[in-house]
N, C-alpha and C positions, 0 to 999 in steps of 0.2 A: 326551892332548896338549892343551894350552890353545890357544885361538883364535889368539893372537898368534904362538905358536910354529909353528902350522900355516900361517899366512899367510906367515911368513918362509921356511918350507920350500917352499911353493908358488912363491914368488918366485924362489928359487934354482933350482928345477926349470924354471920358465919361461925363466930366463936360459940354462940349459943347452940348452933346445930352440931358443932364438933363435940361439945359436952353432952348433948342429948343422945347422939348416936353412940357415944362411948358407954352409955348406961345399958345398952342392949348388945354390945359386942360379944360378950361371953355366951349369951344365949344363942346368938346367931351361929357362933362357932360350934356349939353343941348340937344345934339343929342340923347344920350342914355336914357335920362329921358323920352323923347317922345316915344322911341321904347319900353322901359320897361313898359310903361303904356298900351301897346297893349298886351292883354292876349295871342295872337298868336305868340309873339316874343319869340324865343327859341334859344338854343345853335346851333352852326354850326351842321347840321344834321349828318355829318360824325363823329364829336366829340361825339355827344349824343349817337349814336349807339355804338361806340367803347368803351365808358366808361361803358355802361350798367347801372345797378341799383346802385346808389351811396347813397341811403338812409342810414343815420346813419354813413356814412363815414366821417372821418376827413381829410380835403384836404388842402394842401399848394399850392396856386396858384401863381406861379412866374411870374413877369412882367405883372401885372394885369391891367395896364393902369388905367382908372377911375372906374373900378370895375363892369362893366356891366356883364361880364361873371361870375364873382364871385357871383353876385346876382342870376344869372340863375342857377348856381350850387347849391346855397343854397335853391332855390325854389324847387329843386329836392330832398331835404331832407338831404343835406350834411352840416357839420359845416366847414366853410371856413375861412382860413387866407390868405389874399391877400398881395402881396409884390410888391412894385414898387419903382423905383429910384427917381421919381419926386415928390417933396413935394405937388404941386398943384394936381397931380393925386390922391395922397393919401387923400388929403382934400376932393376932389370932390367924390371920391369913398365912403368915409364916409357919405357925404351928400346924395348921391344916396341911400345908405342903409337906412338912416334916412327917406328919402322921401317915401320909400316904406315899412317902418315899419319892416325891416329885423333885426332879433336879432342874428342869428347864424353866424355872420360875424365880423371879425376884419381886420384892414389894417395896414401894417407896411411900413414905409419909409426906404428903404435900397437898396444899390447896392446888387443884389442877390449873387454876387461873394464874398461878405463880410458878408453875412447874419449870418454865424456861430458866428461872433463876438458879435452879439447883441441879438440872439434869440435861445431858447432851447426848442424844442418840438419834438415829433415824430408823423408822419402822415401815414394814410392808403394809401393815394394817393398824390404824388407830380406831378403837371402838369403845362404845359405852352403851349400856342396855338397861332397860327395865327400871323406870322410876328414878331417873338421874338428873335430867337437866333442870328440873324445878328447884334443885338445891344450889343452883348457880345464878347469881344476880346479873352477870354481864356476859351475854352470848357473843358480843363482838370480840371480846378478849378470848373467849372460848374458841372461836373460829381461828384466831391467830395462833393459839397454842396448838391446835390440831394440825394446822398447815406447817408449823415449825418442825414438828416431829415426823411428818409424813414424807416418805421417799417420793421422788418425782413420779414414779410409776406405781405408787401404792394407792390405797383407797381408805376413806373414812366410812365407818358404818355406825348407824344409830338406830336403836329400836326403843321406843318409849311410848308413854301414854299420849293419846291424841289431844292436842291443845283444845279442840272443841269440846271433847268429853269432860275436860277438866273444869268446865264452868258449872257442872251440875252437883247439887247436894248429894252427898254419898248415901245418907239414910233414905232419901227419897228414891234413889236408884235401886236400893235394896228392895223397895216395894214395886219396882217397875215404873216409877213415876219420874218425870223430868221437871226439876225445879232449879232454874238457873240461879245459883247462889254466889258464884265468884265471877265478877265482871271480866269478860274476855279482854277488854282493853285496859284493865288495871295494871299499873306499872310498879306498884309496891308489893311487898311480900305479905302473905297471910300468916297469921300466928296460930299455932296449935299448941295447947298445953300438954299434949300426949305424944309419945313417940313409940313406934313399933306396931306389932300386931300381925304381921305376915310370917315372920320366922321367929317370933319371940312374943312374950306377953307385952301388952302395951304398958308403958310406964309414964309417970308424970315427969315431964321434961320439956320445957318450952322450946319450940323450934319454929323456923320460918321457911316458907316455901313460895317460890316465885312462879306464878303462872305465866307462861310465855305464849305469845301469838305465833301462828305458823310463820308469819312474815318475819318475826324476830329471829326464828331459827334459821331460815334461809338467808336472811341478811347477815347474820353472824358468820355463816360459812363464806358468804361473799367477801366479808371483811378479811378473811384468811385466803382470799384468791382461790376459793374452791367452788366448783360447780356441781350441781346434783345430776347424777347419772341414772339414779334409780329411786322410785318412790312407790310405796304400796301401803294401803290402809286395810285394817282388819276390824271385824265386829266382835272379836274375842281376844283374850289375853292369857298369859300363863299363870297368873295369880288368882286364886279363887276369891270371889267377892260375895258378900251377903246377897241372897236372892238370886245368885247365878247358879248354873249347872255346868258340868263338864261334858265335852263332846268326846268322840271316840279317840281323839289324839291327846286328851287330857287338858285341852284348852277350855277356858271358862267364858261363858256368855250369859247375857240376860235373855231368857226365852221370849219375853214380851218385846224385846228390842232387836231380836236377831235380824240381821240384814238391813237394819234401819239407821244405825248410828255407828260412826267410827270410834272404836275403843282404843286401839293402838296404831302406830304407823312405823314403817321402816324406811330408811333412806341410805343411799351410798353417795359419796361425793369424791371427786378427784381434783387434783391441782390443775389449774388452767395452764396451758402450755403456749 
């Protein structure tokens, strides 16, 4: 497949994702509005610990969905710009910010891979968390975008599903079984006829998800002249899964697989000097 054809196909798949996510934006807004009203609702505890003190920091939050985490970051004293592909996500993110009287927030509708075409700022921290990079087909361009918006003394932060864990069939995992369904070295997107399920009811809406190798992530950052300064892997995550149970911190894990497989990972990266 030639490069132009692949780019056109990627654009079509991204458009399908944009439409699919728009179908659950309102439910995400309603769900997160209830959660944000609870004073005990906080960031993913792994993310909160690893980010440290962000008071006074200027943050670019990529793939922000309907803005719940953007608001939680702003509540910790940061000035936040959230970016999302989906118009309804951006609308409801702004509505959430208004609902809770948040001032140090703005939201931009954009494909993050094309963000440089419409936005010009520099940030202390660029971050993206929890189920995000699989919606991007090109991590080389992703690395360039991150670098472009990052201050010379800033850092990039990523927390997401571990690429190795992504190869296993979800229903088998719910039973505590390991069934490799998605080839680790596959370069094309997987199709799913349903969207949602963690903060909304699942709905029929075709969407595409790219499984990335760990090397693809690291090489994408290198393309942006970024080097990894921190890397940590975990056997649990912040979203409840079928067959999993919560620990004392509210993180979910598979009892049969505890301590055996990496479920999520975090990394930080800085610009090469």
